[in-house]
N, C-alpha and C positions, 0 to 999 in steps of 0.2 A: 311446282314443278316450274307451268310458264310465269307462273304472279314470283317469284321468286327471280327469274332472266329477268324480267320488268323493270321490275324495282333495279336489278343489278345497271342495266340500262339508263335505265335512268337519274342512279346514281355518277357515274360516266358522262351523262352529259350533265350534268352540275357542275360537277366540277369542271371539266371544260371547257364551260364558260364562266365562271366565274375565276378562272384562272384568267380569260384575254380579256372579263373585266380588270385588275390588273394591272394587267404592262397595259393596256390604254392609260391607266389615271396614271401608272411614273414616268408615259411621255409626254403628257399632258406638265404634268407637275416641272421635266427638267426643260423643257420649253421655257412656260412663267419663271422658271431658277437663270435660266439666260436670261431674261430681257433685265429680269430684277440686277440681276448684274450687273450688265452692262448701264441704266441707268444708277447706281450707285458709282462705278465708275466715271463718269460725266459729273456724278455731281461732289465725287472728290476732288475731280484735279478742274472746279472752279472755285473750290475755299479754302482758304488757305488763312493756317495761324501763326503769324511770324512775331518773333515776344528778342525787346533791344535791352537790352541792362545799363547801368551803370557808370552809363552820359552815350554812350555810344552808341549814335543814328545809322538807319542804312533805308531807310525806309520809303525813302525816294529814287531811290533805283526799283523798286515796284513800283511805283507812283509812276514810273517814266515806261513803264512794259506794259501798264491797263488797268493795274488791277485797282480796284476802289480801295476804300478805306468803307468797312461794312459798320464795326463797332469798332472801341478805341479807350482800352483801361492802364488806371495805371496801378502796383503797385509795392508794398518796399520791397528793398530786397537790401541782406548782406552781400559787398560787394565786398572787402576785402577782411581779412583775421589776420592775429594778432597772436602772438605768445609771451609765455612768462614764463617762471621758475615760481611754483605753489611756496615753495621757503627758502632762507636762504644760500643754503649746502646744496641745493638740490642740483643738479645734469640737466639739463632738459635732452643734450642728444644720447649720452649711456641707460637715462632713466626715461623713461616717456611717460609713467605715471604721474611722474613731478612738472607736466607742461598743462599747465593752466590754455585753453583757448580762446578767445572773447573776441564779437565786433569789436575793428577795428574803424574802415566806412561803413554811414550806411546808406545806401543809392534806392535810387526808384530802378521797377522794370514795366518801362510799355509795350504793351501788349495790344495786337495790330490781327483784328476777323476783314483778313482783305477776298477780294472775290471777283470772279473776271468776266 
């Protein structure tokens, strides 16, 4: 009987020790995650991607605000589309299935990666 009581007390002490340790680990994780979130927010605030397409420019506004161009590249982009009927008797307003849409003007989209 004495052995049973000692084993029970030992299990109770082990359970309490394990539960305290888990709580301490969770608090450390919470503290670490808070610092990581604040660091990520600072990084996100300092970098930005800006896109200008089809001859529209506005990068000078960002450069005047103190942003620096880290990387610049351009991609081909369709600026306007044109539609025409697929057959001679096709009414594009009534029958949307007979309307064919193709690219009209192809331009360039410039992408700027900015950093402050």
